N, C-alpha and C positions, 0 to 999 in steps of 0.2 A: 502050252496053253492054246486050249480050244476055245476061243469065243464060243459063247450059245449064240443061239441064233433067235431075232425074234419070231414067235410062235411056237418053237419046237418046246417039246415034253419037260419041264425042270427034272432033270437030276435028282431023284429022291437022297437025301443027304442026312444020315443020322449024327448024330449030335448030342452031349450031353448037356444039360441045362442046369444053372443053376439053382434051380428046385429041386432036384437032384431024381428029376427025370432020366427020361433017353427021348428024343423028340426027330422028327423024319421033316427037315424043310423042304418045304414044298406041299406038304400037307396039314390044312388051316387046323388051329385048335376051336375050344371055346365057340361052336356053334356057327363057325364064320364058315364061309364056301370059297374066299378067297386070302391071300397073305402076301404080307410085305416080310421082305427077308432083307438086312438092314448089314452088311458085313465092314467093320469098323477093323481097323491097323491095332488097338490092343492099348493096353495102361498107358504107354507112353507114349501114346498120341494126343496131345492138347486140344487140339481142332473133333476129335473125335470126341472128346469129353462133353466137348459143346455141345456137336450134332446130337448126340445121344440125348443130352439133356432136354435141348427140341423136341427130339422122339418121341419122348414121354408126353411132354405137352400136348403135343397135335393125336399122340394114340386114339383119342376118343373118338378123333374126326376118322380116322382109320375105321376104328371098328362100328363107327355109327353107317359105314357105306358095307358093312360086311367084310372087314378086311381083318386078320387076324396079324400080329407083329412080332416080329423077333429080330432081334440083333446076336450076332455073333462073329465072332472071333478064331485067331489061332491061340489067341493065350490059356494058359493053364486054369486049371482052376481057382486056385488060388490069386493069379490077376486079377481073373474077368470080377470074383467078389470083389476084390481091392479097390479095381475102377465103378463096382454099384453101388457100393459103399461109399464111396470118396463123395460121388453125384448120387446119392440117397434113390437111387431108380431102381423103379418097381417092376420094366416093362421083362417081358420073357428074357432071357440073355442065355446063350449058347455059346462054347466054350472047345477049343478043343481042336480044331479042322487043321486035315493033316494036310502035308503039301499033294500028295492023290486029290484030295478032294478040293482044295483051291485050283487047282488045274481042271477038274470037273466043269466046276461052277464058271472056269475060262478068267477070271481072278488073276491081275497081276501081281504078282508075289515079290518082296523084295527083302534083300539079307540088312540086318541091325549094320547101321552106321560105327556103331560101338557098342561095348558091352551095358555102356551104361544104358543106352535109348532100349535094347531088350534082347535076349539072348539065343533067337532063333528065327527063321524067316519067317515073315509077317504078310500077309493079304492085305495089300492096297485098296482102297473104298468100293464095295459094289451093292447096289439096289438091285433087288429084281419083284415084281407084283408078278405072283403065278392066279391066276384066273379059275376060275372051278373047275375045267377042262384039266386042269395042270400043266399048260403052257404058259411061259414066258408072255405076257399081255406087256410089259413096260420092263427095259432095261437101262441101267445107266452104271459102266463100269468105268473106272479112271484107275490111272498110273501113279496118281499124286492125292496127298491129303487136300489140295487145296479146291478140287474140285469133287462137288455132289448139288445131287439136285434140290432146290428149296422144298421143304417138308410139305409147307402149306398149300405150296403150287403142286403138289405130285397130289394129295389126298384130294385137292377141286379139282385133279385132272382125272382120277379113278371116277368122283362120282359123276364126271362128265359119261364119261366111258361107261361106264353101267348103266345110265337114265337114258343114253341114248342109243346103248348098242354098237358102240363106237368099235372099227372092227382092230385089230394088232396092227400097227404100223411097221415099214420096215422091212419087207419080207419080198420084195422086187428082188427076183436071182437074175434080171437079162441078164 
């Protein structure tokens, strides 16, 4: 795993979506010029279910700031669809992140604790805000399901960044 640097160009990462398309993470859709990519652990994660339900609640706040929203995991299509169905999600959902893609994004990767949890290695949570230049404006990567940014606070933060031409932080290499 190599961590992505704040301000670096977000690696274009192709994934399939539940809508039947292929999309490139880091490339905003729907007329938006920024993108929020939320990496979730998978169907087995109850905290993810609560988090993505909240993401759906605040999606319009992101869209109002010109930010496209997509959630993605390593789950196969069937599990991603079951997740979306269980929580009645309409947000864009990508699936099938590979180990290589997870590593490129600098995500922590965990092995299942048991076959009942899941059947493959999966990414721990990650949140990436990609600006209009394709650079990582905001990054939050966790090694555990319990640490994730507050979505309403993040939406308000993006509004502040965009309204005040606030620079990318955390780029000092001294």
